[in-house]
C-alpha atoms as an extended CHARMM CRD file, in Angstrom:
* protein
*
        92  EXT
         1         1  MET       CA             14.5940000000        7.3310000000      -10.2710000000  PROA      1               0.0000000000
         2         2  PHE       CA             13.1040000000       10.4880000000      -11.7380000000  PROA      2               0.0000000000
         3         3  THR       CA             11.6430000000       11.6050000000       -8.3800000000  PROA      3               0.0000000000
         4         4  GLY       CA             14.9050000000       10.9050000000       -6.5270000000  PROA      4               0.0000000000
         5         5  ARG       CA             16.9220000000       12.8670000000       -9.0380000000  PROA      5               0.0000000000
         6         6  ASN       CA             14.5960000000       15.8780000000       -8.9510000000  PROA      6               0.0000000000
         7         7  GLY       CA             14.3410000000       15.8320000000       -5.1370000000  PROA      7               0.0000000000
         8         8  ASN       CA             18.1070000000       15.9480000000       -4.5590000000  PROA      8               0.0000000000
         9         9  ARG       CA             19.7170000000       19.1570000000       -5.7550000000  PROA      9               0.0000000000
        10        10  SER       CA             23.2110000000       17.7450000000       -5.3020000000  PROA      10              0.0000000000
        11        11  TYR       CA             22.6250000000       15.5300000000       -8.3670000000  PROA      11              0.0000000000
        12        12  ASN       CA             22.2270000000       18.6640000000      -10.4800000000  PROA      12              0.0000000000
        13        13  TYR       CA             25.0820000000       20.6990000000       -8.9630000000  PROA      13              0.0000000000
        14        14  LYS       CA             27.8370000000       18.0800000000       -8.9570000000  PROA      14              0.0000000000
        15        15  VAL       CA             28.6610000000       15.7620000000      -11.7900000000  PROA      15              0.0000000000
        16        16  LEU       CA             29.3980000000       12.2200000000      -10.6560000000  PROA      16              0.0000000000
        17        17  GLY       CA             33.1290000000       11.5670000000      -10.4850000000  PROA      17              0.0000000000
        18        18  SER       CA             34.1390000000       15.2170000000      -10.3030000000  PROA      18              0.0000000000
        19        19  PRO       CA             36.5750000000       16.1670000000       -7.5380000000  PROA      19              0.0000000000
        20        20  THR       CA             35.1570000000       17.3720000000       -4.2290000000  PROA      20              0.0000000000
        21        21  THR       CA             36.0830000000       20.8920000000       -3.1370000000  PROA      21              0.0000000000
        22        22  LYS       CA             38.1620000000       21.4560000000       -0.0150000000  PROA      22              0.0000000000
        23        23  LEU       CA             35.3070000000       23.3200000000        1.6710000000  PROA      23              0.0000000000
        24        24  ASP       CA             33.0190000000       20.3090000000        1.2660000000  PROA      24              0.0000000000
        25        25  LYS       CA             35.7260000000       18.0330000000        2.6260000000  PROA      25              0.0000000000
        26        26  CYS       CA             36.1650000000       20.3220000000        5.6340000000  PROA      26              0.0000000000
        27        27  ILE       CA             32.4810000000       20.6390000000        6.3550000000  PROA      27              0.0000000000
        28        28  PHE       CA             31.5440000000       17.0040000000        5.9100000000  PROA      28              0.0000000000
        29        29  GLY       CA             34.7750000000       15.4650000000        7.1290000000  PROA      29              0.0000000000
        30        30  ALA       CA             36.5370000000       17.3880000000        9.8400000000  PROA      30              0.0000000000
        31        31  LEU       CA             33.6270000000       19.4050000000       11.2130000000  PROA      31              0.0000000000
        32        32  LEU       CA             31.2040000000       16.4910000000       11.5070000000  PROA      32              0.0000000000
        33        33  SER       CA             33.9390000000       14.2700000000       12.9620000000  PROA      33              0.0000000000
        34        34  ALA       CA             34.7380000000       16.9620000000       15.5310000000  PROA      34              0.0000000000
        35        35  ILE       CA             31.0680000000       17.3180000000       16.4810000000  PROA      35              0.0000000000
        36        36  ILE       CA             30.7180000000       13.5530000000       16.9350000000  PROA      36              0.0000000000
        37        37  MET       CA             33.8890000000       13.4290000000       19.0510000000  PROA      37              0.0000000000
        38        38  VAL       CA             32.6550000000       16.2800000000       21.2570000000  PROA      38              0.0000000000
        39        39  LEU       CA             29.3360000000       14.5100000000       21.7480000000  PROA      39              0.0000000000
        40        40  LEU       CA             31.1120000000       11.2840000000       22.7090000000  PROA      40              0.0000000000
        41        41  VAL       CA             34.0060000000       12.6080000000       24.7880000000  PROA      41              0.0000000000
        42        42  GLY       CA             32.3400000000       15.7330000000       26.2070000000  PROA      42              0.0000000000
        43        43  PRO       CA             30.1630000000       14.0270000000       28.8460000000  PROA      43              0.0000000000
        44        44  LEU       CA             33.0560000000       11.7730000000       29.8890000000  PROA      44              0.0000000000
        45        45  TRP       CA             35.2860000000       14.8060000000       30.3740000000  PROA      45              0.0000000000
        46        46  PHE       CA             32.5690000000       16.8860000000       32.0310000000  PROA      46              0.0000000000
        47        47  PHE       CA             31.6660000000       14.2640000000       34.6640000000  PROA      47              0.0000000000
        48        48  SER       CA             35.2110000000       13.0550000000       35.3520000000  PROA      48              0.0000000000
        49        49  ASP       CA             37.7440000000       14.4430000000       37.8250000000  PROA      49              0.0000000000
        50        50  ILE       CA             39.7100000000       15.9730000000       34.9480000000  PROA      50              0.0000000000
        51        51  GLY       CA             36.9390000000       18.4380000000       34.0650000000  PROA      51              0.0000000000
        52        52  GLY       CA             36.9950000000       20.1370000000       37.4460000000  PROA      52              0.0000000000
        53        53  PHE       CA             33.2120000000       20.3850000000       37.5940000000  PROA      53              0.0000000000
        54        54  VAL       CA             32.8320000000       17.4520000000       39.9870000000  PROA      54              0.0000000000
        55        55  ALA       CA             33.4880000000       18.0270000000       43.6870000000  PROA      55              0.0000000000
        56        56  PRO       CA             34.2650000000       15.3020000000       46.2060000000  PROA      56              0.0000000000
        57        57  ASN       CA             31.2150000000       13.8440000000       47.8900000000  PROA      57              0.0000000000
        58        58  PRO       CA             31.0370000000       15.1300000000       51.4990000000  PROA      58              0.0000000000
        59        59  VAL       CA             28.4700000000       12.4920000000       52.5710000000  PROA      59              0.0000000000
        60        60  GLN       CA             30.0980000000        9.8940000000       54.8120000000  PROA      60              0.0000000000
        61        61  SER       CA             27.0120000000        7.9000000000       55.7700000000  PROA      61              0.0000000000
        62        62  ALA       CA             23.2450000000        8.0290000000       55.5150000000  PROA      62              0.0000000000
        63        63  ARG       CA             20.2490000000        6.4020000000       57.1440000000  PROA      63              0.0000000000
        64        64  LEU       CA             16.6640000000        6.0170000000       56.0050000000  PROA      64              0.0000000000
        65        65  GLU       CA             13.7330000000        4.7920000000       58.0480000000  PROA      65              0.0000000000
        66        66  LEU       CA             10.4030000000        3.9240000000       56.5120000000  PROA      66              0.0000000000
        67        67  ASP       CA              7.2610000000        3.0390000000       58.4410000000  PROA      67              0.0000000000
        68        68  PHE       CA              3.9520000000        1.8390000000       57.0520000000  PROA      68              0.0000000000
        69        69  ILE       CA              0.9320000000        2.7310000000       59.1620000000  PROA      69              0.0000000000
        70        70  ILE       CA             -2.1810000000        0.7760000000       58.2800000000  PROA      70              0.0000000000
        71        71  GLU       CA             -5.1950000000        1.8080000000       60.3140000000  PROA      71              0.0000000000
        72        72  LYS       CA             -7.8470000000       -0.2280000000       58.5460000000  PROA      72              0.0000000000
        73        73  LYS       CA             -7.7870000000       -3.9650000000       59.0570000000  PROA      73              0.0000000000
        74        74  LEU       CA             -9.0640000000       -6.5350000000       56.6140000000  PROA      74              0.0000000000
        75        75  LEU       CA            -11.7390000000       -7.6710000000       59.0640000000  PROA      75              0.0000000000
        76        76  ASP       CA            -13.1070000000       -4.0990000000       59.2500000000  PROA      76              0.0000000000
        77        77  PHE       CA            -13.5690000000       -4.1340000000       55.4940000000  PROA      77              0.0000000000
        78        78  GLU       CA            -15.4480000000       -7.4430000000       55.6590000000  PROA      78              0.0000000000
        79        79  ASP       CA            -17.7060000000       -6.0700000000       58.4270000000  PROA      79              0.0000000000
        80        80  GLU       CA            -18.5160000000       -2.9860000000       56.3290000000  PROA      80              0.0000000000
        81        81  ASN       CA            -19.2490000000       -5.2160000000       53.3540000000  PROA      81              0.0000000000
        82        82  LYS       CA            -21.6880000000       -7.2730000000       55.4500000000  PROA      82              0.0000000000
        83        83  LYS       CA            -23.3890000000       -4.0500000000       56.6260000000  PROA      83              0.0000000000
        84        84  TYR       CA            -23.7780000000       -2.9590000000       53.0160000000  PROA      84              0.0000000000
        85        85  GLU       CA            -25.2600000000       -6.3090000000       52.0330000000  PROA      85              0.0000000000
        86        86  LYS       CA            -27.6110000000       -6.1950000000       55.0170000000  PROA      86              0.0000000000
        87        87  ASN       CA            -28.7590000000       -2.6540000000       54.1460000000  PROA      87              0.0000000000
        88        88  SER       CA            -29.2920000000       -3.5320000000       50.4960000000  PROA      88              0.0000000000
        89        89  ASN       CA            -31.3810000000       -6.5950000000       51.4540000000  PROA      89              0.0000000000
        90        90  ASP       CA            -33.5270000000       -4.4780000000       53.7910000000  PROA      90              0.0000000000
        91        91  GLY       CA            -34.5110000000       -2.2000000000       50.9410000000  PROA      91              0.0000000000
        92        92  GLU       CA            -35.9700000000       -5.0270000000       48.8490000000  PROA      92              0.0000000000
C-alpha cells in the first residue's frame, strides 16, 4: 500500500471524493473516446467506397500457370548412393 501510494502522484494531488475538473473530464472522456472511435471507424471509412480512396478494380479475369520441372529421378539418387557405398568399400 505504501509503495502504491508513493508511486502514483495522483493520490497526492487529488483528494478522494473531490470533484473532477472539466479539463480532466475533457481529456479523459471526450478526447480518449474520440481517439478510440477514430481508430475503430477510420479504417472502415478509409477502405470503403465512401472514403474515395478506393478505385474500382479494372481486372476482369486472370490466369496463372505453374509447372514443376524435376530433372533428377529417384532411381538416379539410388544409383549415386550405390556408387558412394561401392567407393567407400573400396577404400577399406
